[in-house]
KEVOPA-840823 format. One record per residue: x, y, z of N, C-alpha, C in turn; residue in three letters. Coordinates in nm, 2 decimals, padded with zeros to 4 digits, always signed. Layout:
BEGIN
<node n_x="X" n_y="Y" n_z="Z" ca_x="X" ca_y="Y" ca_z="Z" c_x="X" c_y="Y" c_z="Z" code="ALA"/>
...
! end
This chain:
BEGIN
<node n_x="+01.81" n_y="-00.82" n_z="-01.26" ca_x="+01.73" ca_y="-00.88" ca_z="-01.36" c_x="+01.62" c_y="-00.78" c_z="-01.40" code="MET"/>
<node n_x="+01.61" n_y="-00.75" n_z="-01.53" ca_x="+01.51" ca_y="-00.66" ca_z="-01.58" c_x="+01.37" c_y="-00.72" c_z="-01.58" code="SER"/>
<node n_x="+01.27" n_y="-00.64" n_z="-01.60" ca_x="+01.14" ca_y="-00.68" ca_z="-01.60" c_x="+01.11" c_y="-00.78" c_z="-01.71" code="ARG"/>
<node n_x="+01.17" n_y="-00.76" n_z="-01.83" ca_x="+01.15" ca_y="-00.85" ca_z="-01.95" c_x="+01.22" c_y="-00.98" c_z="-01.92" code="ASP"/>
<node n_x="+01.33" n_y="-00.98" n_z="-01.86" ca_x="+01.40" ca_y="-01.11" ca_z="-01.83" c_x="+01.32" c_y="-01.19" c_z="-01.73" code="GLU"/>
<node n_x="+01.26" n_y="-01.12" n_z="-01.63" ca_x="+01.18" ca_y="-01.19" ca_z="-01.53" c_x="+01.06" c_y="-01.25" c_z="-01.59" code="ALA"/>
<node n_x="+01.00" n_y="-01.18" n_z="-01.69" ca_x="+00.88" ca_y="-01.23" ca_z="-01.76" c_x="+00.92" c_y="-01.36" c_z="-01.84" code="ARG"/>
<node n_x="+01.03" n_y="-01.35" n_z="-01.90" ca_x="+01.08" ca_y="-01.46" ca_z="-01.98" c_x="+01.10" c_y="-01.59" c_z="-01.90" code="THR"/>
<node n_x="+01.16" n_y="-01.57" n_z="-01.78" ca_x="+01.18" ca_y="-01.68" ca_z="-01.69" c_x="+01.05" c_y="-01.73" c_z="-01.64" code="VAL"/>
<node n_x="+00.96" n_y="-01.64" n_z="-01.61" ca_x="+00.82" ca_y="-01.68" ca_z="-01.56" c_x="+00.75" c_y="-01.76" c_z="-01.67" code="ALA"/>
<node n_x="+00.76" n_y="-01.72" n_z="-01.79" ca_x="+00.70" ca_y="-01.79" ca_z="-01.90" c_x="+00.75" c_y="-01.93" c_z="-01.92" code="ARG"/>
<node n_x="+00.89" n_y="-01.95" n_z="-01.91" ca_x="+00.95" ca_y="-02.08" ca_z="-01.92" c_x="+00.90" c_y="-02.17" c_z="-01.80" code="LYS"/>
<node n_x="+00.90" n_y="-02.11" n_z="-01.68" ca_x="+00.85" ca_y="-02.19" ca_z="-01.57" c_x="+00.71" c_y="-02.23" c_z="-01.59" code="LEU"/>
<node n_x="+00.63" n_y="-02.14" n_z="-01.64" ca_x="+00.49" ca_y="-02.17" ca_z="-01.66" c_x="+00.47" c_y="-02.29" c_z="-01.76" code="ARG"/>
<node n_x="+00.55" n_y="-02.28" n_z="-01.87" ca_x="+00.55" ca_y="-02.39" ca_z="-01.97" c_x="+00.59" c_y="-02.52" c_z="-01.91" code="GLU"/>
<node n_x="+00.69" n_y="-02.52" n_z="-01.82" ca_x="+00.74" ca_y="-02.65" ca_z="-01.76" c_x="+00.63" c_y="-02.70" c_z="-01.67" code="GLU"/>
<node n_x="+00.56" n_y="-02.61" n_z="-01.59" ca_x="+00.45" ca_y="-02.66" ca_z="-01.51" c_x="+00.34" c_y="-02.72" c_z="-01.58" code="LEU"/>
<node n_x="+00.30" n_y="-02.65" n_z="-01.69" ca_x="+00.19" ca_y="-02.70" ca_z="-01.78" c_x="+00.23" c_y="-02.84" c_z="-01.84" code="GLU"/>
<node n_x="+00.35" n_y="-02.85" n_z="-01.87" ca_x="+00.40" ca_y="-02.98" ca_z="-01.93" c_x="+00.39" c_y="-03.09" c_z="-01.83" code="GLY"/>
<node n_x="+00.40" n_y="-03.06" n_z="-01.70" ca_x="+00.40" ca_y="-03.16" ca_z="-01.59" c_x="+00.25" c_y="-03.18" c_z="-01.54" code="GLN"/>
<node n_x="+00.16" n_y="-03.11" n_z="-01.60" ca_x="+00.02" ca_y="-03.12" ca_z="-01.56" c_x="-00.02" c_y="-03.04" c_z="-01.44" code="GLY"/>
<node n_x="+00.06" n_y="-02.94" n_z="-01.40" ca_x="+00.04" ca_y="-02.86" ca_z="-01.28" c_x="-00.02" c_y="-02.73" c_z="-01.33" code="ARG"/>
<node n_x="-00.15" n_y="-02.74" n_z="-01.37" ca_x="-00.22" ca_y="-02.63" ca_z="-01.43" c_x="-00.24" c_y="-02.51" c_z="-01.33" code="LYS"/>
<node n_x="-00.28" n_y="-02.54" n_z="-01.21" ca_x="-00.30" ca_y="-02.44" ca_z="-01.11" c_x="-00.18" c_y="-02.36" c_z="-01.08" code="ARG"/>
<node n_x="-00.06" n_y="-02.42" n_z="-01.07" ca_x="+00.06" ca_y="-02.35" ca_z="-01.04" c_x="+00.10" c_y="-02.26" c_z="-01.17" code="GLU"/>
<node n_x="+00.08" n_y="-02.32" n_z="-01.29" ca_x="+00.11" ca_y="-02.25" ca_z="-01.41" c_x="+00.02" c_y="-02.12" c_z="-01.42" code="ALA"/>
<node n_x="-00.11" n_y="-02.13" n_z="-01.38" ca_x="-00.19" ca_y="-02.02" ca_z="-01.39" c_x="-00.15" c_y="-01.91" c_z="-01.29" code="GLU"/>
<node n_x="-00.10" n_y="-01.95" n_z="-01.17" ca_x="-00.05" ca_y="-01.86" ca_z="-01.07" c_x="+00.07" c_y="-01.78" c_z="-01.12" code="ALA"/>
<node n_x="+00.16" n_y="-01.86" n_z="-01.19" ca_x="+00.28" ca_y="-01.79" ca_z="-01.24" c_x="+00.24" c_y="-01.70" c_z="-01.36" code="ILE"/>
<node n_x="+00.14" n_y="-01.73" n_z="-01.44" ca_x="+00.10" ca_y="-01.65" ca_z="-01.55" c_x="+00.04" c_y="-01.52" c_z="-01.49" code="ALA"/>
<node n_x="-00.03" n_y="-01.53" n_z="-01.38" ca_x="-00.09" ca_y="-01.41" ca_z="-01.32" c_x="+00.02" c_y="-01.32" c_z="-01.27" code="THR"/>
<node n_x="+00.12" n_y="-01.38" n_z="-01.20" ca_x="+00.23" ca_y="-01.30" ca_z="-01.15" c_x="+00.31" c_y="-01.23" c_z="-01.26" code="LEU"/>
<node n_x="+00.32" n_y="-01.30" n_z="-01.37" ca_x="+00.40" ca_y="-01.25" ca_z="-01.48" c_x="+00.32" c_y="-01.15" c_z="-01.57" code="ALA"/>
<node n_x="+00.19" n_y="-01.14" n_z="-01.54" ca_x="+00.11" ca_y="-01.05" ca_z="-01.62" c_x="+00.07" c_y="-01.10" c_z="-01.76" code="GLY"/>
<node n_x="+00.07" n_y="-01.23" n_z="-01.77" ca_x="+00.04" ca_y="-01.30" ca_z="-01.90" c_x="-00.10" c_y="-01.34" c_z="-01.91" code="ASP"/>
<node n_x="-00.19" n_y="-01.29" n_z="-01.84" ca_x="-00.33" ca_y="-01.33" ca_z="-01.84" c_x="-00.42" c_y="-01.22" c_z="-01.90" code="THR"/>
<node n_x="-00.54" n_y="-01.26" n_z="-01.94" ca_x="-00.63" ca_y="-01.17" ca_z="-02.00" c_x="-00.70" c_y="-01.08" c_z="-01.89" code="GLU"/>
<node n_x="-00.69" n_y="-01.13" n_z="-01.76" ca_x="-00.76" ca_y="-01.06" ca_z="-01.65" c_x="-00.70" c_y="-00.92" c_z="-01.63" code="GLU"/>
<node n_x="-00.79" n_y="-00.83" n_z="-01.59" ca_x="-00.74" ca_y="-00.69" ca_z="-01.56" c_x="-00.78" c_y="-00.66" c_z="-01.42" code="VAL"/>
<node n_x="-00.68" n_y="-00.62" n_z="-01.35" ca_x="-00.70" ca_y="-00.58" ca_z="-01.21" c_x="-00.68" c_y="-00.43" c_z="-01.19" code="TYR"/>
<node n_x="-00.77" n_y="-00.37" n_z="-01.12" ca_x="-00.76" ca_y="-00.22" ca_z="-01.10" c_x="-00.70" c_y="-00.20" c_z="-00.96" code="LEU"/>
<node n_x="-00.59" n_y="-00.13" n_z="-00.95" ca_x="-00.53" ca_y="-00.10" ca_z="-00.82" c_x="-00.57" c_y="+00.04" c_z="-00.78" code="ARG"/>
<node n_x="-00.65" n_y="+00.04" n_z="-00.67" ca_x="-00.69" ca_y="+00.17" ca_z="-00.62" c_x="-00.60" c_y="+00.20" c_z="-00.49" code="LEU"/>
<node n_x="-00.53" n_y="+00.30" n_z="-00.50" ca_x="-00.44" ca_y="+00.34" ca_z="-00.39" c_x="-00.47" c_y="+00.48" c_z="-00.35" code="ARG"/>
<node n_x="-00.51" n_y="+00.50" n_z="-00.23" ca_x="-00.53" ca_y="+00.64" ca_z="-00.18" c_x="-00.40" c_y="+00.71" c_z="-00.16" code="LYS"/>
<node n_x="-00.40" n_y="+00.83" n_z="-00.20" ca_x="-00.28" ca_y="+00.91" ca_z="-00.18" c_x="-00.29" c_y="+01.00" c_z="-00.05" code="ARG"/>
<node n_x="-00.41" n_y="+01.03" n_z="-00.01" ca_x="-00.43" ca_y="+01.11" ca_z="+00.11" c_x="-00.54" c_y="+01.04" c_z="+00.20" code="TYR"/>
<node n_x="-00.53" n_y="+01.06" n_z="+00.33" ca_x="-00.63" ca_y="+01.02" ca_z="+00.42" c_x="-00.69" c_y="+01.13" c_z="+00.50" code="PHE"/>
<node n_x="-00.81" n_y="+01.12" n_z="+00.54" ca_x="-00.87" ca_y="+01.22" ca_z="+00.63" c_x="-00.83" c_y="+01.19" c_z="+00.77" code="THR"/>
<node n_x="-00.84" n_y="+01.29" n_z="+00.86" ca_x="-00.81" ca_y="+01.27" ca_z="+01.00" c_x="-00.89" c_y="+01.15" c_z="+01.06" code="PRO"/>
<node n_x="-01.02" n_y="+01.14" n_z="+01.02" ca_x="-01.10" ca_y="+01.03" ca_z="+01.07" c_x="-01.05" c_y="+00.89" c_z="+01.03" code="SER"/>
<node n_x="-01.00" n_y="+00.88" n_z="+00.90" ca_x="-00.95" ca_y="+00.76" ca_z="+00.85" c_x="-00.82" c_y="+00.72" c_z="+00.93" code="GLU"/>
<node n_x="-00.74" n_y="+00.82" n_z="+00.95" ca_x="-00.61" ca_y="+00.80" ca_z="+01.02" c_x="-00.64" c_y="+00.75" c_z="+01.17" code="VAL"/>
<node n_x="-00.74" n_y="+00.82" n_z="+01.23" ca_x="-00.78" ca_y="+00.79" ca_z="+01.37" c_x="-00.82" c_y="+00.65" c_z="+01.38" code="ALA"/>
<node n_x="-00.91" n_y="+00.61" n_z="+01.28" ca_x="-00.96" ca_y="+00.47" ca_z="+01.29" c_x="-00.84" c_y="+00.37" c_z="+01.27" code="GLU"/>
<node n_x="-00.75" n_y="+00.40" n_z="+01.18" ca_x="-00.64" ca_y="+00.31" ca_z="+01.15" c_x="-00.55" c_y="+00.30" c_z="+01.26" code="ARG"/>
<node n_x="-00.53" n_y="+00.41" n_z="+01.33" ca_x="-00.43" ca_y="+00.41" ca_z="+01.44" c_x="-00.49" c_y="+00.37" c_z="+01.58" code="VAL"/>
<node n_x="-00.62" n_y="+00.39" n_z="+01.59" ca_x="-00.69" ca_y="+00.35" ca_z="+01.71" c_x="-00.70" c_y="+00.47" c_z="+01.82" code="GLY"/>
<node n_x="-00.71" n_y="+00.59" n_z="+01.77" ca_x="-00.73" ca_y="+00.71" ca_z="+01.85" c_x="-00.84" c_y="+00.79" c_z="+01.80" code="VAL"/>
<node n_x="-00.88" n_y="+00.90" n_z="+01.87" ca_x="-00.99" ca_y="+00.98" ca_z="+01.83" c_x="-00.94" c_y="+01.07" c_z="+01.71" code="SER"/>
<node n_x="-01.04" n_y="+01.12" n_z="+01.64" ca_x="-01.02" ca_y="+01.21" ca_z="+01.53" c_x="-00.95" c_y="+01.34" c_z="+01.59" code="ARG"/>
<node n_x="-01.00" n_y="+01.39" n_z="+01.70" ca_x="-00.94" ca_y="+01.51" ca_z="+01.76" c_x="-00.79" c_y="+01.49" c_z="+01.80" code="GLN"/>
<node n_x="-00.75" n_y="+01.37" n_z="+01.84" ca_x="-00.61" ca_y="+01.35" ca_z="+01.87" c_x="-00.53" c_y="+01.36" c_z="+01.75" code="THR"/>
<node n_x="-00.58" n_y="+01.31" n_z="+01.63" ca_x="-00.50" ca_y="+01.32" ca_z="+01.51" c_x="-00.49" c_y="+01.47" c_z="+01.47" code="VAL"/>
<node n_x="-00.59" n_y="+01.55" n_z="+01.49" ca_x="-00.59" ca_y="+01.69" ca_z="+01.45" c_x="-00.49" c_y="+01.76" c_z="+01.55" code="ILE"/>
<node n_x="-00.48" n_y="+01.72" n_z="+01.67" ca_x="-00.39" ca_y="+01.78" ca_z="+01.76" c_x="-00.24" c_y="+01.75" c_z="+01.72" code="LYS"/>
<node n_x="-00.22" n_y="+01.63" n_z="+01.68" ca_x="-00.09" ca_y="+01.59" ca_z="+01.63" c_x="-00.05" c_y="+01.68" c_z="+01.51" code="TRP"/>
<node n_x="-00.15" n_y="+01.70" n_z="+01.42" ca_x="-00.12" ca_y="+01.79" ca_z="+01.30" c_x="-00.09" c_y="+01.93" c_z="+01.35" code="ILE"/>
<node n_x="-00.17" n_y="+01.98" n_z="+01.44" ca_x="-00.15" ca_y="+02.12" ca_z="+01.48" c_x="-00.01" c_y="+02.14" c_z="+01.56" code="GLU"/>
<node n_x="+00.03" n_y="+02.03" n_z="+01.63" ca_x="+00.16" ca_y="+02.04" ca_z="+01.70" c_x="+00.28" c_y="+02.01" c_z="+01.61" code="ARG"/>
<node n_x="+00.25" n_y="+01.97" n_z="+01.48" ca_x="+00.36" ca_y="+01.94" ca_z="+01.39" c_x="+00.41" c_y="+01.80" c_z="+01.40" code="GLY"/>
<node n_x="+00.34" n_y="+01.71" n_z="+01.48" ca_x="+00.39" ca_y="+01.58" ca_z="+01.50" c_x="+00.35" c_y="+01.48" c_z="+01.38" code="GLU"/>
<node n_x="+00.25" n_y="+01.53" n_z="+01.30" ca_x="+00.20" ca_y="+01.45" ca_z="+01.19" c_x="+00.19" c_y="+01.54" c_z="+01.07" code="LEU"/>
<node n_x="+00.25" n_y="+01.49" n_z="+00.96" ca_x="+00.25" ca_y="+01.57" ca_z="+00.84" c_x="+00.11" c_y="+01.57" c_z="+00.78" code="GLU"/>
<node n_x="+00.07" n_y="+01.69" n_z="+00.73" ca_x="-00.06" ca_y="+01.70" ca_z="+00.67" c_x="-00.06" c_y="+01.82" c_z="+00.58" code="ALA"/>
<node n_x="-00.16" n_y="+01.82" n_z="+00.49" ca_x="-00.18" ca_y="+01.94" ca_z="+00.40" c_x="-00.32" c_y="+01.99" c_z="+00.42" code="GLU"/>
<node n_x="-00.34" n_y="+02.11" n_z="+00.39" ca_x="-00.48" ca_y="+02.17" ca_z="+00.40" c_x="-00.54" c_y="+02.18" c_z="+00.26" code="LEU"/>
<node n_x="-00.67" n_y="+02.14" n_z="+00.25" ca_x="-00.74" ca_y="+02.15" ca_z="+00.12" c_x="-00.78" c_y="+02.30" c_z="+00.11" code="THR"/>
<node n_x="-00.82" n_y="+02.34" n_z="-00.01" ca_x="-00.87" ca_y="+02.48" ca_z="-00.03" c_x="-00.99" c_y="+02.51" c_z="+00.07" code="PRO"/>
<node n_x="-01.06" n_y="+02.41" n_z="+00.11" ca_x="-01.17" ca_y="+02.43" ca_z="+00.20" c_x="-01.13" c_y="+02.43" c_z="+00.35" code="GLY"/>
<node n_x="-01.00" n_y="+02.41" n_z="+00.37" ca_x="-00.95" ca_y="+02.42" ca_z="+00.51" c_x="-00.95" c_y="+02.29" c_z="+00.59" code="GLY"/>
<node n_x="-00.97" n_y="+02.18" n_z="+00.51" ca_x="-00.97" ca_y="+02.05" ca_z="+00.58" c_x="-00.83" c_y="+01.98" c_z="+00.57" code="HIS"/>
<node n_x="-00.79" n_y="+01.90" n_z="+00.67" ca_x="-00.66" ca_y="+01.84" ca_z="+00.67" c_x="-00.67" c_y="+01.71" c_z="+00.59" code="HIS"/>
<node n_x="-00.55" n_y="+01.68" n_z="+00.52" ca_x="-00.54" ca_y="+01.56" ca_z="+00.45" c_x="-00.40" c_y="+01.51" c_z="+00.48" code="ARG"/>
<node n_x="-00.39" n_y="+01.38" n_z="+00.52" ca_x="-00.26" ca_y="+01.32" ca_z="+00.56" c_x="-00.21" c_y="+01.23" c_z="+00.44" code="ILE"/>
<node n_x="-00.09" n_y="+01.26" n_z="+00.40" ca_x="-00.04" ca_y="+01.18" ca_z="+00.28" c_x="-00.02" c_y="+01.03" c_z="+00.32" code="PRO"/>
<node n_x="-00.05" n_y="+00.94" n_z="+00.23" ca_x="-00.03" ca_y="+00.80" ca_z="+00.25" c_x="+00.11" c_y="+00.76" c_z="+00.29" code="ALA"/>
<node n_x="+00.21" n_y="+00.84" n_z="+00.25" ca_x="+00.35" ca_y="+00.81" ca_z="+00.28" c_x="+00.37" c_y="+00.81" c_z="+00.43" code="SER"/>
<node n_x="+00.29" n_y="+00.87" n_z="+00.51" ca_x="+00.31" ca_y="+00.86" ca_z="+00.65" c_x="+00.30" c_y="+00.72" c_z="+00.70" code="VAL"/>
<node n_x="+00.22" n_y="+00.64" n_z="+00.63" ca_x="+00.20" ca_y="+00.50" ca_z="+00.68" c_x="+00.31" c_y="+00.40" c_z="+00.62" code="PHE"/>
<node n_x="+00.40" n_y="+00.45" n_z="+00.54" ca_x="+00.50" ca_y="+00.36" ca_z="+00.49" c_x="+00.60" c_y="+00.33" c_z="+00.59" code="GLN"/>
<node n_x="+00.64" n_y="+00.21" n_z="+00.60" ca_x="+00.73" ca_y="+00.16" ca_z="+00.71" c_x="+00.87" c_y="+00.22" c_z="+00.70" code="SER"/>
<node n_x="+00.92" n_y="+00.26" n_z="+00.58" ca_x="+01.05" ca_y="+00.31" ca_z="+00.57" c_x="+01.07" c_y="+00.45" c_z="+00.62" code="GLY"/>
<node n_x="+00.96" n_y="+00.52" n_z="+00.64" ca_x="+00.97" ca_y="+00.66" ca_z="+00.69" c_x="+00.97" c_y="+00.66" c_z="+00.84" code="LYS"/>
<node n_x="+01.06" n_y="+00.73" n_z="+00.90" ca_x="+01.07" ca_y="+00.74" ca_z="+01.05" c_x="+01.02" c_y="+00.87" c_z="+01.10" code="ARG"/>
<node n_x="+00.96" n_y="+00.87" n_z="+01.21" ca_x="+00.91" ca_y="+01.00" ca_z="+01.27" c_x="+01.03" c_y="+01.06" c_z="+01.35" code="SER"/>
<node n_x="+01.03" n_y="+01.19" n_z="+01.36" ca_x="+01.13" ca_y="+01.26" ca_z="+01.44" c_x="+01.11" c_y="+01.22" c_z="+01.59" code="ASP"/>
<node n_x="+00.99" n_y="+01.20" n_z="+01.63" ca_x="+00.96" ca_y="+01.16" ca_z="+01.77" c_x="+00.94" c_y="+01.01" c_z="+01.77" code="ARG"/>
<node n_x="+01.02" n_y="+00.95" n_z="+01.85" ca_x="+01.01" ca_y="+00.80" ca_z="+01.86" c_x="+00.89" c_y="+00.75" c_z="+01.93" code="ALA"/>
<node n_x="+00.82" n_y="+00.84" n_z="+02.01" ca_x="+00.70" ca_y="+00.80" ca_z="+02.08" c_x="+00.58" c_y="+00.80" c_z="+02.00" code="ASP"/>
<node n_x="+00.58" n_y="+00.86" n_z="+01.88" ca_x="+00.46" ca_y="+00.87" ca_z="+01.80" c_x="+00.49" c_y="+00.79" c_z="+01.67" code="VAL"/>
<node n_x="+00.42" n_y="+00.67" n_z="+01.67" ca_x="+00.43" ca_y="+00.58" ca_z="+01.56" c_x="+00.29" c_y="+00.55" c_z="+01.51" code="LYS"/>
<node n_x="+00.27" n_y="+00.56" n_z="+01.38" ca_x="+00.15" ca_y="+00.52" ca_z="+01.32" c_x="+00.15" c_y="+00.37" c_z="+01.28" code="LEU"/>
<node n_x="+00.08" n_y="+00.29" n_z="+01.35" ca_x="+00.07" ca_y="+00.15" ca_z="+01.32" c_x="-00.07" c_y="+00.11" c_z="+01.30" code="ILE"/>
<node n_x="-00.10" n_y="+00.05" n_z="+01.18" ca_x="-00.24" ca_y="+00.01" ca_z="+01.15" c_x="-00.29" c_y="-00.09" c_z="+01.26" code="PRO"/>
<node n_x="-00.41" n_y="-00.07" n_z="+01.30" ca_x="-00.47" ca_y="-00.15" ca_z="+01.40" c_x="-00.56" c_y="-00.25" c_z="+01.33" code="VAL"/>
<node n_x="-00.54" n_y="-00.38" n_z="+01.36" ca_x="-00.63" ca_y="-00.49" ca_z="+01.31" c_x="-00.75" c_y="-00.50" c_z="+01.39" code="LYS"/>
<node n_x="-00.86" n_y="-00.51" n_z="+01.32" ca_x="-00.99" ca_y="-00.52" ca_z="+01.39" c_x="-01.04" c_y="-00.66" c_z="+01.38" code="ARG"/>
! end
């Protein structure tokens, strides 16, 4: 199903819900279909600092730097010599070569 077809289906569903007096559900469908006046800004980081990764994983910053130096964690160097870890490291579809090193977000 293409994006336009999905929007058409969502609009029809929205109209049906409005006809049944289910305004809240109709508004939710409109938001999902992108038929509202509201604008949402999606901020998505592409790179993380070693400190941010350490906080997310639950280890020290120095441990993250050691992982980078040993080649266990993908990172890039900035022109100033600082490490930046791509956000793709946190995507669940990507597997590490080492099964014992897994980056899992820690809930606080």
